[in-house]
C-alpha positions as CSV (number, residue, x, y, z in Angstrom):
1,M,28.5,-10.3,-3.4
2,I,26.1,-12.1,-1.2
3,A,26.1,-9.4,1.4
4,F,25.6,-6.9,-1.3
5,L,22.4,-8.7,-2.5
6,A,21.3,-9.2,1.1
7,G,21.5,-5.4,1.6
8,F,19.4,-4.8,-1.5
9,K,16.8,-7.3,-0.3
10,L,16.7,-5.5,3.1
11,L,16.2,-2.2,1.3
12,N,13.4,-3.6,-0.8
13,L,11.5,-4.8,2.4
14,L,12.1,-1.2,3.8
15,L,10.7,0.2,0.6
16,R,7.7,-2.1,1.0
17,F,7.0,-0.6,4.5
18,I,7.3,2.8,3.2
19,L,4.9,2.0,0.3
20,E,2.4,0.7,3.0
21,L,2.6,4.2,4.8
22,C,2.3,6.0,1.5
23,A,-0.8,3.9,0.7
24,L,-2.5,4.8,4.0
25,A,-1.6,8.3,3.5
26,V,-3.3,8.4,0.1
27,Y,-6.4,6.7,1.6
28,S,-6.5,9.3,4.3
29,Y,-6.0,12.3,1.9
30,W,-8.8,10.8,-0.3
31,G,-11.1,10.4,2.6
32,F,-10.4,14.1,3.5
33,R,-11.2,15.2,0.1
34,I,-14.4,13.4,-0.4
35,G,-15.9,14.5,2.9
36,N,-18.6,17.2,2.7
37,T,-18.2,18.7,6.0
38,N,-15.2,19.3,8.3
39,I,-16.5,16.6,10.7
40,M,-16.9,14.1,7.8
41,K,-13.5,15.0,6.3
42,G,-12.0,14.2,9.7
43,I,-13.8,11.1,10.2
44,L,-13.1,9.7,6.7
45,S,-9.5,10.6,6.8
46,I,-9.1,8.4,10.0
47,V,-11.6,5.6,9.5
48,I,-10.7,4.7,5.9
49,P,-7.0,4.3,6.4
50,L,-7.5,2.5,9.8
51,G,-9.9,0.0,8.2
52,I,-7.4,-0.7,5.5
53,A,-4.6,-1.1,8.1
54,I,-6.7,-3.4,10.1
55,I,-7.6,-5.6,7.1
56,W,-3.9,-5.7,6.1
57,G,-2.8,-6.6,9.5
58,I,-5.3,-9.4,9.9
59,F,-4.9,-10.9,6.4
60,G,-2.1,-9.5,4.4
61,S,1.0,-8.7,6.6
62,P,3.8,-11.2,6.9
63,K,2.8,-12.0,10.4
64,A,-0.9,-11.9,9.8
65,D,-3.1,-14.0,12.1
66,I,-5.0,-15.4,9.1
67,Q,-2.7,-16.5,6.2
68,L,-4.5,-16.4,3.0
69,L,-3.8,-18.7,0.0
70,A,-1.4,-17.2,-2.4
71,P,-4.0,-16.1,-5.0
72,L,-6.2,-14.4,-2.5
73,H,-3.1,-12.7,-0.9
74,L,-2.1,-11.5,-4.2
75,L,-5.7,-10.2,-4.8
76,L,-5.6,-8.4,-1.4
77,E,-2.2,-6.9,-2.3
78,F,-3.5,-5.8,-5.6
79,C,-6.5,-4.0,-4.0
80,I,-4.6,-2.3,-1.1
81,F,-1.4,-1.2,-3.0
82,L,-2.8,-0.3,-6.5
83,M,-6.0,1.3,-5.3
84,P,-4.2,4.4,-4.3
85,I,-3.3,4.9,-7.9
86,L,-6.9,5.2,-8.9
87,L,-7.6,7.5,-5.9
88,L,-4.7,9.8,-6.9
89,L,-5.9,9.8,-10.5
90,N,-9.4,10.7,-9.2
91,L,-7.8,13.6,-7.3
92,K,-6.1,14.7,-10.5
93,K,-2.5,13.9,-9.1
94,V,-1.5,12.0,-12.2
95,E,2.2,12.5,-11.7
96,L,2.0,11.1,-8.1
97,A,-0.1,8.2,-9.4
98,W,2.6,7.3,-11.9
99,I,5.5,7.6,-9.5
100,Y,3.7,5.5,-6.7
101,G,2.4,3.0,-9.2
102,S,5.8,2.5,-10.8
103,I,7.5,2.0,-7.5
104,V,4.8,-0.4,-6.2
105,I,5.2,-2.5,-9.4
106,L,9.1,-2.5,-9.3
107,N,8.9,-3.5,-5.5
108,R,6.6,-6.3,-6.0
109,I,8.5,-7.8,-9.0
110,L,11.7,-7.8,-6.8
111,M,9.8,-9.4,-4.0
112,F,8.6,-12.1,-6.3
113,F,12.1,-12.8,-7.7
114,W,13.8,-12.6,-4.3
115,D,11.0,-14.7,-2.6
116,Q,10.3,-12.1,0.0
């Protein structure tokens, strides 16, 4: 039973990584869609997710150089992982926003209960 639970915990961490990649993809797609010219579309689709990844790497990731206090870390998580829901809604991708948002919330609840 313990090995079974350990397997689910590992899958939850893998899901978290996949959600990070999905969030970056949404930021990139949104940057592409808001650009006025092809050059701006290209720049925004690279710069926005890169900036988010740098912020997450410095302050939010488990091996971050600067460890934030729990409330600030939760706020950062909220901004980085739930903002794509608003961006997807802005892009009229309601179904994707629901799917992504539901999975993010479920993942975070499991992370809380399993102290991950």
